[in-house]
DRENNU-795593 format. One line per 2 residues: number of its first residue (from 1); their letters; for each residue x, y, z of N, C-alpha, C. Coordinates in pm, whole numbers, plus 50000, padded with zeros to 5 digits. Atoms other than C-alpha are relative to their C-alpha. Example, Ala and Ser with C-alpha at 12.3 -4.5 7.8 and 13.67 -1.06 7.14 Angstrom:
2
1	AS	50089 49881 50000 51230 49550 50780 50090 50120 50000 ~ 49918 49881 49994 51367 49894 50714 49923 50109 50073
//
This chain:
112
1	XX	50047 49925 49884 02760 91080 25890 50095 50117 50025 ~ 49916 49882 49985 02887 91433 25925 50012 50039 50147
3	XX	49981 49949 49866 03031 91577 26242 50033 50148 49990 ~ 49978 49856 50000 03121 91926 26346 50114 50042 49908
5	XX	49889 49960 50084 03446 91923 26150 49977 49955 49857 ~ 50034 50028 50138 03265 91850 25831 50058 50113 49916
7	XX	49951 49900 50094 03357 92046 25526 49954 50140 50040 ~ 50054 49868 49964 03128 92333 25628 50058 50051 50131
9	XX	49949 49959 49870 03247 92337 25990 50142 50050 49992 ~ 49860 49960 50014 03611 92357 25894 50011 50130 49923
11	XX	49999 49875 50077 03543 92627 25637 49964 50118 50089 ~ 50039 49892 49910 03372 92833 25906 50119 50050 50080
13	XX	49882 49962 49921 03687 92828 26123 50101 50073 49913 ~ 49903 49936 50090 03907 92919 25826 49953 50139 49958
15	XX	50053 49867 50037 03677 93208 25732 50011 50100 50113 ~ 49985 49911 49885 03715 93352 26081 50140 50062 50006
17	XX	49863 49948 50002 04084 93412 26008 50010 50116 49902 ~ 49975 49893 50096 04190 93740 25854 50107 49952 49902
19	XX	49908 50043 50106 04419 93730 25551 50138 49963 50056 ~ 49868 50026 49942 04741 93747 25755 49998 49870 50081
21	XX	50012 50122 49921 04623 93474 25995 49986 49878 49910 ~ 50019 50111 50093 04514 93257 25703 50134 49960 49936
23	XX	49868 50030 50058 04860 93285 25547 50088 49928 50103 ~ 49926 50067 49893 05019 93192 25882 49950 49858 50019
25	XX	50060 50133 49985 04777 92901 25912 50056 49906 49893 ~ 49948 50084 50109 04889 92770 25573 50148 49969 50020
27	XX	49857 50025 49974 05257 92811 25666 50018 49893 50107 ~ 49992 50101 49894 05207 92614 25988 49950 49864 49951
29	XX	50051 50125 50054 05005 92354 25800 50106 49930 49915 ~ 49892 50058 50081 05290 92301 25556 50104 49937 50091
31	XX	49905 50058 49904 05524 92248 25852 49947 49869 50057 ~ 50061 50122 49945 05282 91993 26000 50003 49887 49897
33	XX	50000 50101 50106 05253 91811 25668 50138 49939 49985 ~ 49863 50049 50013 05630 91784 25642 50042 49918 50122
35	XX	49963 50071 49877 05676 91680 26007 49930 49865 50010 ~ 50079 50123 49988 05400 91418 25991 50014 49910 49876
37	XX	49979 50073 50126 05506 91306 25641 49868 49955 49938 ~ 50131 50029 50058 05151 91327 25511 50008 50012 49849
39	XX	49992 50001 50146 05143 91229 25148 49868 50035 49933 ~ 50131 49969 50055 04771 91299 25105 49987 50146 49956
41	XX	50011 49856 50024 04832 91675 25093 50135 50053 49957 ~ 49873 49942 50046 05096 91855 24891 50011 50145 50046
43	XX	49979 49862 49953 05249 92178 25020 49971 50101 49889 ~ 50029 49910 50112 05212 92330 24673 49851 50031 49994
45	XX	50145 49977 50002 04835 92281 24685 49956 50084 50119 ~ 50034 49921 49881 04822 92426 25037 50029 50147 49973
47	XX	49962 49861 50027 05004 92742 24924 49898 50070 49912 ~ 50093 49940 50097 04753 92800 24641 49854 49995 50044
49	XX	50139 50030 49962 04440 92694 24829 49923 50119 50055 ~ 50095 49908 49937 04141 92909 24908 49958 49935 50132
51	XX	50048 50057 49874 03970 92855 25242 49922 49870 49976 ~ 50080 50118 50031 03726 92608 25085 50089 49885 49954
53	XX	49909 50104 50049 04002 92420 24903 50085 49944 50114 ~ 49917 50045 49888 04211 92406 25220 49921 49906 50091
55	XX	50085 50089 49919 03921 92253 25413 49995 49862 49936 ~ 50004 50128 50071 03893 91982 25148 50134 49927 50008
57	XX	49867 50062 49990 04269 91920 25155 50021 49942 50139 ~ 49984 50048 49862 04268 91889 25534 49922 49871 50023
59	XX	50085 50117 49978 03984 91638 25527 50051 49876 49928 ~ 49938 50116 50066 04186 91414 25293 50086 49921 50098
61	XX	49918 50065 49898 04396 91335 25600 49916 49922 50099 ~ 50090 50063 49905 04092 91205 25783 49948 50104 50097
63	XX	50067 49901 49915 03854 91384 26013 50076 50029 50128 ~ 49928 49978 49874 04048 91334 26337 50133 50070 49977
65	XX	49872 49936 50031 04381 91428 26180 49978 50146 49962 ~ 50032 49862 50039 04223 91738 26024 49971 50084 50123
67	XX	50031 49928 49876 04085 91837 26364 50126 50028 50079 ~ 49879 49983 49920 04416 91780 26543 50090 50110 49943
69	XX	49914 49900 50063 04613 91986 26293 49939 50139 50012 ~ 50067 49870 49993 04356 92266 26285 50009 50058 50141
71	XX	49995 49954 49862 04343 92286 26664 50140 50048 50037 ~ 49861 49961 49968 04724 92295 26700 50038 50130 49931
73	XX	49963 49880 50074 04760 92559 26432 49926 50123 50053 ~ 50073 49887 49941 04487 92780 26579 50066 50045 50129
75	XX	49927 49964 49880 04679 92767 26905 50128 50076 49964 ~ 49873 49936 50040 05004 92860 26728 49980 50143 49952
77	XX	50022 49864 50050 04848 93166 26566 49920 50085 50101 ~ 50060 49926 49888 04702 93273 26902 49853 50036 49978
79	XX	50144 49979 50013 04334 93237 26812 49930 49918 50107 ~ 50056 50068 49884 04231 93129 27160 49848 49995 49993
81	XX	50146 49998 50012 03873 93231 27087 49950 49884 49914 ~ 50042 50109 50088 03852 92978 26805 50031 49863 50060
83	XX	49969 50130 49939 04027 92700 26997 49900 49968 50111 ~ 50100 50023 49895 03784 92747 27287 49866 49961 49939
85	XX	50126 50032 50067 03489 92742 27052 50005 49859 49941 ~ 49984 50133 50058 03622 92434 26874 49998 49893 50107
87	XX	50001 50095 49889 03682 92259 27205 49858 49976 50047 ~ 50140 50014 49962 03323 92326 27300 49922 49918 49899
89	XX	50070 50076 50104 03208 92184 26968 50036 49852 50004 ~ 49964 50142 49999 03405 91861 26999 49947 49930 50123
91	XX	50059 50063 49881 03266 91803 27346 49865 49938 49962 ~ 50127 50053 50047 02936 91750 27164 50014 49876 49913
93	XX	49975 50119 50081 03097 91476 26954 50087 49905 50083 ~ 49926 50086 49907 03197 91196 27194 50123 49932 49939
95	XX	49885 50068 50060 03428 91016 26949 50118 50095 49979 ~ 49892 49903 50019 03626 91327 26856 50057 50045 50134
97	XX	49955 49955 49870 03639 91438 27217 50088 49895 50066 ~ 49922 50109 49942 03764 91097 27335 50138 49993 49933
99	XX	49872 50005 50072 04032 91091 27064 50088 50119 50033 ~ 49925 49878 49968 04133 91449 27140 50063 49988 50140
101	XX	49947 50016 49863 04169 91378 27514 50110 49895 50005 ~ 49901 50108 50002 04357 91056 27448 50134 50051 49947
103	XX	49876 49947 50058 04611 91233 27226 50061 50105 50091 ~ 49951 49893 49913 04638 91532 27459 50066 49942 50124
105	XX	49945 50059 49878 04693 91319 27769 50123 49915 49971 ~ 49884 50082 50037 04933 91082 27593 50120 50089 49969
107	XX	49893 49907 50037 05132 91377 27460 50055 50071 50124 ~ 49958 49923 49882 05140 91567 27791 50063 49917 50110
109	XX	49948 50087 49895 05222 91269 28013 50099 49902 49943 ~ 49902 50093 50053 05545 91088 27942 49972 49858 50048
111	XX	50020 50140 49965 05524 90709 27938 50109 49955 50097 ~ 49903 50050 49902 05688 90528 28227 50043 49861 49963
//
């Protein structure tokens, strides 16, 4: 069952980035991969990846993880238009939206 962040959906967001933004996106993605210690995706493959290949690499981490990383990176490269559009899209997918809110609220509110 495909959701909005299916292969095609993710490719659409990546295609909206100009060349400079796409390179920044890949740099931030490599940082995320290293920080999260994701073994499913190698930084070498990220560096060489086209937009389509990068979408496939991201989805190897799982749909929710791919969404979380994409959303964070779009924020880092100041593509507010895309983050707003993506937020609107996940609202239509209750499972992704619930997971997104859960992570956002857990991250923003320190545990007591």
